[in-house]
KOLMI-147606 format. One record per residue (C-alpha): residue in one letter; x, y, z. Coordinates in steps of 0.5 Angstrom, whole numbers, plus 500, padded with zeros to 3 digits. Layout:
// KOLMI-147606
<type a x X y Y z Z>
...
//
This chain:
// KOLMI-147606
<type m x 357 y 441 z 820>
<type s x 361 y 437 z 815>
<type n x 367 y 440 z 814>
<type l x 368 y 440 z 821>
<type k x 367 y 432 z 822>
<type t x 372 y 432 z 817>
<type r x 377 y 436 z 821>
<type n x 375 y 432 z 828>
<type k x 376 y 426 z 825>
<type k x 383 y 428 z 821>
<type e x 384 y 430 z 828>
<type d x 383 y 424 z 832>
<type f x 386 y 420 z 826>
<type f x 393 y 425 z 826>
<type l x 393 y 424 z 835>
<type q x 391 y 416 z 834>
<type k x 397 y 416 z 829>
<type v x 401 y 420 z 834>
<type n x 399 y 415 z 840>
<type i x 403 y 410 z 836>
<type w x 408 y 413 z 833>
<type t x 409 y 414 z 840>
<type s x 410 y 408 z 843>
<type f x 413 y 405 z 838>
<type y x 419 y 411 z 838>
<type r x 419 y 410 z 846>
<type e x 419 y 402 z 845>
<type n x 425 y 403 z 841>
<type p x 428 y 410 z 843>
<type e x 435 y 407 z 839>
<type i x 430 y 408 z 832>
<type f x 428 y 415 z 834>
<type v x 434 y 418 z 835>
<type k x 436 y 417 z 828>
<type d x 429 y 418 z 825>
<type y x 427 y 424 z 829>
<type l x 435 y 427 z 831>
<type g x 438 y 424 z 825>
<type i x 443 y 422 z 830>
<type y x 447 y 414 z 827>
<type l x 450 y 410 z 832>
<type y x 454 y 404 z 833>
<type p x 451 y 397 z 834>
<type f x 453 y 397 z 841>
<type q x 450 y 404 z 842>
<type k x 443 y 402 z 840>
<type i x 443 y 396 z 844>
<type l x 445 y 400 z 850>
<type f x 440 y 405 z 849>
<type h x 435 y 401 z 848>
<type l x 436 y 397 z 855>
<type a x 438 y 403 z 859>
<type f x 430 y 405 z 857>
<type h x 427 y 398 z 859>
<type n x 431 y 397 z 865>
<type k x 430 y 400 z 871>
<type f x 437 y 399 z 874>
<type f x 442 y 400 z 868>
<type m x 450 y 399 z 870>
<type y x 455 y 400 z 865>
<type l x 463 y 400 z 865>
<type a x 467 y 402 z 859>
<type s x 474 y 403 z 857>
<type r x 476 y 410 z 855>
<type g x 474 y 412 z 848>
<type q x 466 y 408 z 848>
<type g x 463 y 416 z 848>
<type k x 460 y 415 z 855>
<type s x 459 y 421 z 855>
<type f x 455 y 423 z 849>
<type l x 451 y 417 z 850>
<type i x 449 y 419 z 857>
<type a x 447 y 426 z 854>
<type l x 443 y 423 z 848>
<type i x 439 y 418 z 854>
<type a x 437 y 424 z 857>
<type v x 435 y 428 z 852>
<type v x 431 y 423 z 848>
<type r x 428 y 421 z 855>
<type c x 425 y 429 z 856>
<type m x 422 y 428 z 849>
<type l x 418 y 421 z 848>
<type y x 416 y 423 z 857>
<type p x 414 y 430 z 857>
<type k x 414 y 432 z 865>
<type t x 420 y 428 z 865>
<type k x 425 y 430 z 871>
<type v x 433 y 428 z 870>
<type v x 438 y 429 z 874>
<type i x 446 y 428 z 873>
<type a x 451 y 426 z 879>
<type a x 458 y 426 z 876>
<type g x 464 y 424 z 881>
<type t x 466 y 432 z 880>
<type v x 461 y 437 z 879>
<type e x 465 y 440 z 873>
<type q x 463 y 433 z 870>
<type a x 456 y 433 z 870>
<type k x 456 y 440 z 867>
<type l x 460 y 438 z 862>
<type i x 454 y 434 z 859>
<type v x 450 y 440 z 859>
<type s x 455 y 445 z 856>
<type e x 459 y 441 z 851>
<type k x 454 y 435 z 850>
<type i x 447 y 437 z 850>
<type r x 449 y 444 z 846>
<type d x 452 y 440 z 841>
<type f x 446 y 437 z 840>
<type y x 442 y 443 z 839>
<type n x 446 y 447 z 834>
<type d x 447 y 440 z 830>
<type s x 438 y 438 z 830>
<type i x 434 y 443 z 828>
<type a x 428 y 437 z 831>
<type l x 432 y 438 z 838>
<type q x 431 y 446 z 837>
<type l x 423 y 445 z 836>
<type e x 423 y 442 z 843>
<type i x 428 y 445 z 847>
<type g x 426 y 453 z 844>
<type n x 430 y 459 z 845>
<type e x 437 y 456 z 847>
<type k x 439 y 463 z 852>
<type l x 432 y 462 z 856>
<type n x 432 y 454 z 856>
<type i x 439 y 452 z 857>
<type n x 443 y 454 z 863>
<type d x 450 y 452 z 864>
<type g x 453 y 457 z 868>
<type a x 457 y 457 z 875>
<type n x 451 y 456 z 880>
<type s x 446 y 453 z 876>
<type c x 446 y 447 z 870>
<type l x 439 y 446 z 867>
<type v x 435 y 445 z 860>
<type k x 428 y 446 z 859>
<type f x 424 y 443 z 854>
<type v x 418 y 446 z 851>
<type n x 413 y 439 z 854>
<type g x 415 y 441 z 861>
<type s x 421 y 437 z 862>
<type t x 428 y 437 z 865>
<type i x 435 y 436 z 865>
<type k x 439 y 437 z 871>
<type s x 446 y 437 z 873>
<type v x 448 y 436 z 881>
<type p x 454 y 436 z 885>
<type s x 454 y 428 z 889>
<type t x 454 y 432 z 896>
<type e x 451 y 433 z 903>
<type g x 448 y 440 z 900>
<type a x 445 y 436 z 893>
<type r x 438 y 434 z 897>
<type g x 432 y 436 z 896>
<type f x 432 y 436 z 888>
<type r x 427 y 431 z 885>
<type a x 428 y 425 z 879>
<type n x 425 y 420 z 874>
<type v x 431 y 419 z 872>
<type l x 437 y 419 z 876>
<type i x 443 y 418 z 871>
<type l x 450 y 416 z 876>
<type e x 456 y 419 z 871>
<type e x 463 y 416 z 873>
<type f x 460 y 413 z 879>
<type r x 467 y 410 z 882>
<type l x 467 y 416 z 884>
<type i x 462 y 418 z 888>
<type k x 461 y 417 z 895>
<type k x 457 y 411 z 897>
<type n x 454 y 414 z 903>
<type i x 452 y 421 z 899>
<type i x 449 y 415 z 893>
<type t x 445 y 412 z 898>
<type s x 443 y 418 z 904>
<type v x 442 y 423 z 898>
<type l x 441 y 421 z 890>
<type k x 438 y 416 z 891>
<type h x 432 y 419 z 895>
<type f x 431 y 424 z 889>
<type k x 427 y 418 z 886>
<type n x 422 y 419 z 891>
<type v x 417 y 421 z 886>
<type r x 413 y 419 z 880>
<type r x 412 y 421 z 873>
<type i x 404 y 421 z 873>
<type p x 402 y 423 z 867>
<type k x 395 y 425 z 866>
<type f x 391 y 420 z 864>
<type y x 392 y 416 z 871>
<type s x 386 y 421 z 874>
<type k x 381 y 417 z 870>
<type p x 377 y 411 z 873>
<type e x 379 y 405 z 867>
<type y x 386 y 407 z 868>
<type k x 385 y 407 z 876>
<type n x 389 y 399 z 875>
<type y x 394 y 402 z 869>
<type p x 402 y 400 z 871>
<type k x 405 y 405 z 874>
<type e x 411 y 409 z 870>
<type p x 418 y 406 z 874>
<type n x 422 y 411 z 876>
<type l x 429 y 409 z 872>
<type e x 438 y 409 z 876>
<type l x 444 y 408 z 870>
<type y x 451 y 408 z 873>
<type i x 456 y 409 z 868>
<type s x 464 y 408 z 870>
<type s x 470 y 405 z 869>
<type a x 472 y 399 z 873>
<type w x 476 y 399 z 879>
<type y x 479 y 396 z 885>
<type k x 475 y 390 z 888>
<type s x 476 y 393 z 895>
<type h x 472 y 399 z 893>
<type w x 464 y 399 z 894>
<type t x 463 y 399 z 886>
<type y x 466 y 392 z 885>
<type t x 460 y 390 z 891>
<type k x 455 y 394 z 887>
<type f x 457 y 391 z 880>
<type i x 456 y 384 z 884>
<type s x 449 y 385 z 886>
<type f x 447 y 388 z 879>
<type m x 450 y 382 z 876>
<type k x 446 y 377 z 880>
<type e x 439 y 381 z 879>
<type m x 441 y 381 z 872>
<type v x 441 y 373 z 872>
<type r x 433 y 373 z 876>
<type g x 431 y 378 z 871>
<type s x 428 y 383 z 875>
<type g x 429 y 389 z 872>
<type f x 437 y 389 z 872>
<type f x 443 y 390 z 867>
<type v x 450 y 390 z 867>
<type c x 455 y 389 z 862>
<type g x 463 y 391 z 861>
<type l x 465 y 393 z 855>
<type g x 473 y 394 z 854>
<type y x 477 y 397 z 849>
<type k x 477 y 392 z 843>
<type l x 469 y 395 z 842>
<type a x 472 y 401 z 841>
<type v x 477 y 399 z 836>
<type a x 472 y 395 z 831>
<type s x 467 y 401 z 832>
<type g x 473 y 405 z 829>
<type l x 472 y 410 z 835>
<type l x 479 y 408 z 837>
<type t x 486 y 406 z 833>
<type e x 491 y 400 z 833>
<type e x 496 y 406 z 833>
<type d x 493 y 410 z 840>
<type i x 493 y 403 z 843>
<type e x 500 y 400 z 842>
<type i x 503 y 408 z 843>
<type e x 500 y 408 z 849>
<type k x 502 y 401 z 852>
<type r x 509 y 404 z 850>
<type a x 509 y 410 z 855>
<type d x 515 y 409 z 860>
<type d x 509 y 411 z 865>
<type f x 505 y 405 z 863>
<type d x 501 y 402 z 868>
<type p x 499 y 395 z 867>
<type v x 493 y 395 z 873>
<type s x 490 y 401 z 870>
<type w x 490 y 399 z 864>
<type l x 486 y 393 z 866>
<type m x 481 y 397 z 870>
<type e x 480 y 402 z 865>
<type m x 481 y 399 z 858>
<type e x 479 y 392 z 859>
<type c x 473 y 394 z 864>
<type i x 475 y 389 z 869>
<type f x 476 y 389 z 876>
<type f x 483 y 388 z 880>
<type g x 485 y 386 z 886>
<type e x 490 y 382 z 888>
<type n x 491 y 375 z 889>
<type k x 493 y 371 z 894>
<type n x 500 y 370 z 893>
<type s x 500 y 378 z 893>
<type y x 505 y 381 z 900>
<type f x 502 y 387 z 899>
<type k x 494 y 389 z 901>
<type l x 491 y 394 z 897>
<type r x 486 y 396 z 903>
<type d x 494 y 397 z 907>
<type f x 495 y 402 z 901>
<type e x 488 y 406 z 900>
<type k x 487 y 407 z 906>
<type n x 493 y 411 z 907>
<type r x 492 y 415 z 901>
<type i x 490 y 421 z 905>
<type l x 494 y 427 z 903>
<type k x 491 y 432 z 898>
<type y x 496 y 436 z 895>
<type p x 504 y 435 z 894>
<type m x 510 y 438 z 895>
<type r x 512 y 440 z 888>
<type p x 519 y 442 z 886>
<type r x 520 y 449 z 883>
<type s x 521 y 449 z 875>
<type v x 528 y 451 z 872>
<type s x 524 y 457 z 870>
<type e x 521 y 459 z 876>
<type i x 528 y 458 z 880>
<type l x 531 y 462 z 876>
<type s x 526 y 469 z 877>
<type n x 527 y 466 z 884>
<type k x 519 y 464 z 885>
<type k x 518 y 463 z 892>
<type q x 519 y 456 z 894>
<type l x 512 y 455 z 898>
<type h x 514 y 448 z 902>
<type k x 518 y 451 z 909>
<type k x 520 y 445 z 913>
<type r x 516 y 444 z 920>
<type d x 521 y 444 z 927>
<type g x 525 y 437 z 927>
<type e x 522 y 435 z 920>
<type i x 527 y 430 z 916>
<type r x 526 y 429 z 908>
<type i x 529 y 423 z 904>
<type i x 529 y 421 z 897>
<type g x 528 y 414 z 896>
<type v x 532 y 412 z 889>
<type d x 531 y 407 z 884>
<type i x 536 y 406 z 878>
<type a x 536 y 405 z 871>
<type l x 542 y 407 z 865>
<type m x 540 y 408 z 858>
<type g x 541 y 402 z 856>
<type g x 544 y 399 z 861>
<type e x 542 y 392 z 865>
<type k x 541 y 391 z 873>
<type v x 544 y 387 z 877>
<type e x 540 y 382 z 882>
<type g x 538 y 384 z 889>
<type l x 532 y 389 z 890>
<type i x 534 y 393 z 883>
<type d x 533 y 386 z 878>
<type s x 538 y 383 z 873>
<type k x 533 y 382 z 868>
<type n x 528 y 385 z 863>
<type s x 531 y 392 z 864>
<type k x 528 y 395 z 859>
<type n x 522 y 395 z 865>
<type d x 525 y 400 z 869>
<type n x 525 y 407 z 870>
<type s x 529 y 411 z 875>
<type v x 525 y 413 z 880>
<type f x 526 y 419 z 886>
<type t x 520 y 418 z 892>
<type f x 521 y 424 z 897>
<type l x 518 y 423 z 903>
<type s x 518 y 428 z 909>
<type l x 518 y 425 z 915>
<type i x 515 y 428 z 922>
<type p x 517 y 426 z 928>
<type k x 512 y 423 z 933>
<type g x 515 y 422 z 939>
<type r x 518 y 415 z 938>
<type y x 517 y 414 z 930>
<type y x 516 y 418 z 924>
<type e x 510 y 420 z 920>
<type r x 511 y 418 z 912>
<type r x 509 y 423 z 907>
<type v x 510 y 421 z 901>
<type v x 509 y 427 z 898>
<type y x 512 y 427 z 891>
<type i x 514 y 421 z 886>
<type y x 519 y 424 z 880>
<type s x 521 y 419 z 874>
<type i x 526 y 418 z 868>
<type h x 526 y 412 z 863>
<type g x 534 y 412 z 864>
<type e x 540 y 417 z 864>
<type r x 547 y 418 z 864>
<type g x 549 y 417 z 870>
<type d x 553 y 424 z 871>
<type i x 546 y 426 z 868>
<type q x 542 y 423 z 873>
<type a x 547 y 425 z 879>
<type k x 546 y 432 z 877>
<type y x 537 y 432 z 877>
<type l x 538 y 428 z 884>
<type k x 543 y 433 z 887>
<type r x 538 y 439 z 884>
<type l x 531 y 436 z 887>
<type f x 535 y 434 z 894>
<type y x 537 y 442 z 895>
<type e x 531 y 445 z 891>
<type l x 526 y 440 z 896>
<type d x 531 y 442 z 902>
<type c x 532 y 434 z 904>
<type n x 537 y 431 z 909>
<type y x 538 y 425 z 905>
<type i x 538 y 419 z 900>
<type a x 536 y 412 z 901>
<type m x 539 y 408 z 894>
<type d x 543 y 401 z 893>
<type t x 550 y 403 z 890>
<type m x 551 y 397 z 887>
<type g x 551 y 395 z 880>
<type n x 547 y 401 z 876>
<type g x 547 y 404 z 882>
<type v x 556 y 405 z 882>
<type g x 556 y 409 z 877>
<type v x 550 y 414 z 880>
<type y x 554 y 414 z 886>
<type d x 561 y 416 z 883>
<type n x 557 y 422 z 880>
<type l x 555 y 424 z 887>
<type v x 561 y 423 z 890>
<type k x 564 y 430 z 886>
<type k x 562 y 435 z 885>
<type t x 557 y 437 z 881>
<type y x 556 y 443 z 875>
<type d x 548 y 444 z 873>
<type e x 549 y 448 z 867>
<type e x 542 y 450 z 867>
<type l x 542 y 453 z 873>
<type d x 550 y 455 z 873>
<type d x 551 y 452 z 881>
<type t x 555 y 447 z 883>
<type y x 552 y 442 z 889>
<type p x 558 y 439 z 893>
<type p x 560 y 433 z 894>
<type w x 556 y 427 z 897>
<type t x 559 y 422 z 902>
<type i x 556 y 415 z 905>
<type r x 552 y 416 z 912>
<type h x 551 y 409 z 913>
<type l x 551 y 402 z 911>
<type e x 551 y 396 z 914>
<type g x 558 y 392 z 913>
<type l x 564 y 397 z 915>
<type s x 569 y 394 z 910>
<type y x 563 y 396 z 905>
<type k x 563 y 403 z 907>
<type q x 570 y 404 z 907>
<type n x 571 y 402 z 901>
<type m x 566 y 406 z 899>
<type a x 567 y 412 z 901>
<type i x 574 y 412 z 899>
<type r x 571 y 414 z 893>
<type a x 569 y 421 z 895>
<type e x 571 y 428 z 894>
<type p x 575 y 431 z 901>
<type g x 570 y 435 z 905>
<type a x 563 y 430 z 902>
<type i x 557 y 431 z 906>
<type p x 555 y 425 z 908>
<type v x 547 y 424 z 906>
<type i x 548 y 417 z 903>
<type f x 544 y 411 z 906>
<type s x 547 y 406 z 902>
<type f x 545 y 399 z 901>
<type k x 548 y 393 z 899>
<type s x 543 y 389 z 896>
<type s x 545 y 383 z 892>
<type g x 548 y 377 z 895>
<type t x 546 y 372 z 901>
<type s x 546 y 378 z 906>
<type g x 542 y 381 z 900>
<type s x 536 y 377 z 900>
<type l x 535 y 379 z 908>
<type l x 537 y 386 z 907>
<type n x 530 y 385 z 901>
<type h x 526 y 381 z 907>
<type q x 527 y 386 z 912>
<type m x 526 y 392 z 907>
<type a x 519 y 389 z 905>
<type a x 517 y 387 z 912>
<type k x 518 y 394 z 914>
<type l x 514 y 397 z 909>
<type k x 509 y 392 z 910>
<type n x 508 y 394 z 918>
<type t x 509 y 402 z 916>
<type l x 503 y 401 z 912>
<type e x 499 y 396 z 916>
<type n x 500 y 401 z 922>
<type q x 497 y 407 z 918>
<type q x 504 y 410 z 919>
<type i x 505 y 413 z 912>
<type q x 501 y 418 z 907>
<type f x 500 y 418 z 900>
<type l x 497 y 422 z 895>
<type v x 490 y 421 z 893>
<type h x 487 y 417 z 887>
<type e x 488 y 422 z 881>
<type s x 481 y 422 z 881>
<type d x 480 y 425 z 888>
<type a x 485 y 430 z 885>
<type i x 481 y 433 z 880>
<type n x 476 y 433 z 884>
<type i x 479 y 437 z 889>
<type l x 482 y 441 z 886>
<type e x 475 y 444 z 882>
<type k x 473 y 445 z 889>
<type d x 478 y 449 z 890>
<type k x 479 y 453 z 884>
<type i x 488 y 452 z 885>
<type g x 492 y 455 z 879>
<type s x 485 y 455 z 875>
<type y x 486 y 448 z 873>
<type i x 479 y 447 z 869>
<type d x 481 y 452 z 865>
<type l x 489 y 449 z 864>
<type e x 490 y 446 z 858>
<type p x 490 y 438 z 858>
<type e x 499 y 438 z 857>
<type e x 498 y 443 z 864>
<type q x 493 y 439 z 868>
<type a x 496 y 432 z 867>
<type e x 503 y 436 z 869>
<type i x 499 y 437 z 876>
<type l x 496 y 431 z 876>
<type y x 503 y 428 z 875>
<type p x 505 y 426 z 882>
<type y x 497 y 423 z 884>
<type v x 499 y 418 z 878>
<type q x 505 y 416 z 880>
<type t x 503 y 414 z 887>
<type s x 499 y 410 z 884>
<type l x 503 y 407 z 880>
<type t x 508 y 406 z 887>
<type q x 501 y 402 z 889>
<type n x 500 y 399 z 883>
<type e x 507 y 395 z 883>
<type a x 507 y 394 z 890>
<type i x 501 y 390 z 891>
<type k x 503 y 385 z 884>
<type l x 509 y 383 z 887>
<type d x 508 y 375 z 889>
<type n x 512 y 372 z 894>
<type q x 515 y 366 z 892>
<type g x 520 y 365 z 897>
<type d x 520 y 360 z 903>
<type g x 521 y 364 z 910>
<type i x 526 y 370 z 906>
<type l x 521 y 373 z 902>
<type n x 522 y 373 z 893>
<type f x 518 y 377 z 889>
<type k x 517 y 373 z 883>
<type r x 520 y 377 z 876>
<type i x 514 y 377 z 872>
<type t x 516 y 380 z 864>
<type g x 513 y 387 z 864>
<type q x 512 y 387 z 870>
<type k x 516 y 394 z 873>
<type k x 518 y 395 z 881>
<type d x 522 y 401 z 880>
<type r x 517 y 405 z 884>
<type y x 517 y 400 z 889>
<type s x 524 y 398 z 890>
<type a x 524 y 407 z 891>
<type l x 520 y 407 z 897>
<type a x 522 y 401 z 901>
<type m x 529 y 403 z 901>
<type a x 527 y 410 z 904>
<type n x 522 y 408 z 909>
<type y x 528 y 402 z 911>
<type a x 533 y 409 z 911>
<type t x 527 y 412 z 916>
<type y x 527 y 405 z 920>
<type l x 534 y 407 z 922>
<type l x 532 y 413 z 923>
<type e x 528 y 412 z 928>
<type g x 532 y 408 z 931>
<type e x 537 y 414 z 932>
<type l x 531 y 418 z 936>
<type m x 530 y 412 z 941>
<type e x 537 y 413 z 942>
<type e x 536 y 420 z 943>
<type e x 531 y 419 z 948>
<type y x 534 y 414 z 952>
<type d x 537 y 416 z 959>
<type e x 542 y 411 z 963>
<type s x 538 y 412 z 969>
<type d x 533 y 409 z 967>
<type e x 536 y 403 z 967>
<type l x 538 y 404 z 974>
<type i x 531 y 404 z 976>
<type y x 528 y 399 z 972>
<type t x 535 y 394 z 973>
//
């Protein structure tokens, strides 16, 4: 009998200690991570971990390199361990991103921690990251489940809802589907005892993790809402941590940062949002508005040219023309070591510039053309003859009709190579000479046309953008582009993040299984589209009457220039459409 009493006392003492330590670790989960799982966190991660457990609504905006996915996975695991029968649901911008939390991060924790192996049990039975199901089961009845951010996700239940890269999730999916997961609470058995009748109920948690984005997007409104509620002290927390924290913690190096900033396709707007965690919006002097670009970003797939090897192997070209379709390339030229001249192609800061070829597919819609920006190609300066060869190769590869370019300054060097026969040694092919099809200013047209070899094909819309007349032309180009954007007569490729989601769902080219370099190549035209958009919305009008865009050191506008010229050439072609439809009998009827 005495032995039984002694054993009961020991059990009571043990359970008392369990209660004490459980309470302590629930209050300080960041300490539990080190003590029980043997995982050491950086100081900023400890703070975030603690706050995620002690706020009903938690928003963490982070730069790349801070280990967001690592932290999310660890929060989910620890919550399940400390709170039995907890249901954690992870939704992300893409299905694969949500699955990676389980298939990579949680599996890594499991393999490295004996304690977690005891909490989960048999890996084959309790960690499922297959194509149709992504679920982790704990011995104590807790679960972690990854779900798609779609209407089809209805019916799941969660005590902790984690939204990974939430800016990629549609707002209506969050409000009408995902948030309803939290309609049930975790109710431990002790709540059924009379003495705990009025004991505070355990709140469900909602965690938002992402990078910053555009101010016009709903995520900015959400961020402001969280900030105001945090100030009121109502169980909300929000923070934005930039790349310098990752550098200070040793997660990124200064060398990594400098290499990225020196890249030819460096985009200061994307950097501001993704690395400095600052939401971006155009200022009061911005001539082009972000909303006008965003509402037109609806194209899912680009018009990709074949590679040299694909052309040589006679791989089928998939992009057949429609009836009446016209294809035009807007060309902005930068030469290796050269300088730009005044006008649409700026004379200052040539080191900032790339040569850009912007492809537009024009679909006739009665009296206007619907513009589709289907591909953008950028190179960082080359000799004029090399650029002419690339341009002609792409022109004939995508069955184009015209090009639009500034033939002054750097453009003259390229033009002088375009008006001659061009030999492409890689394809063992010779392209015919080109000449001017249209230019405003007859004497100048005659001057330029005389440079061409006999039999040259008239495909070039040539613009002279320097001097007083050039300033007016630049003004007209900008005004026409703004009008085209506002009237939704132009379409752009979707954001690269949306493209990833589309490619993963459609399983096109087994995108998920490709190497990072191959994935980057597929996303290239989407990224170039974002660069074009960001260049345009950063252009400040400093003019009085006639537009005059202020040039800022380090700021590019080569992609904008190529787009503006292609669009203006399209406007000129629309004038020809009107002339073709004109019937002299109409004048007799109405005069």
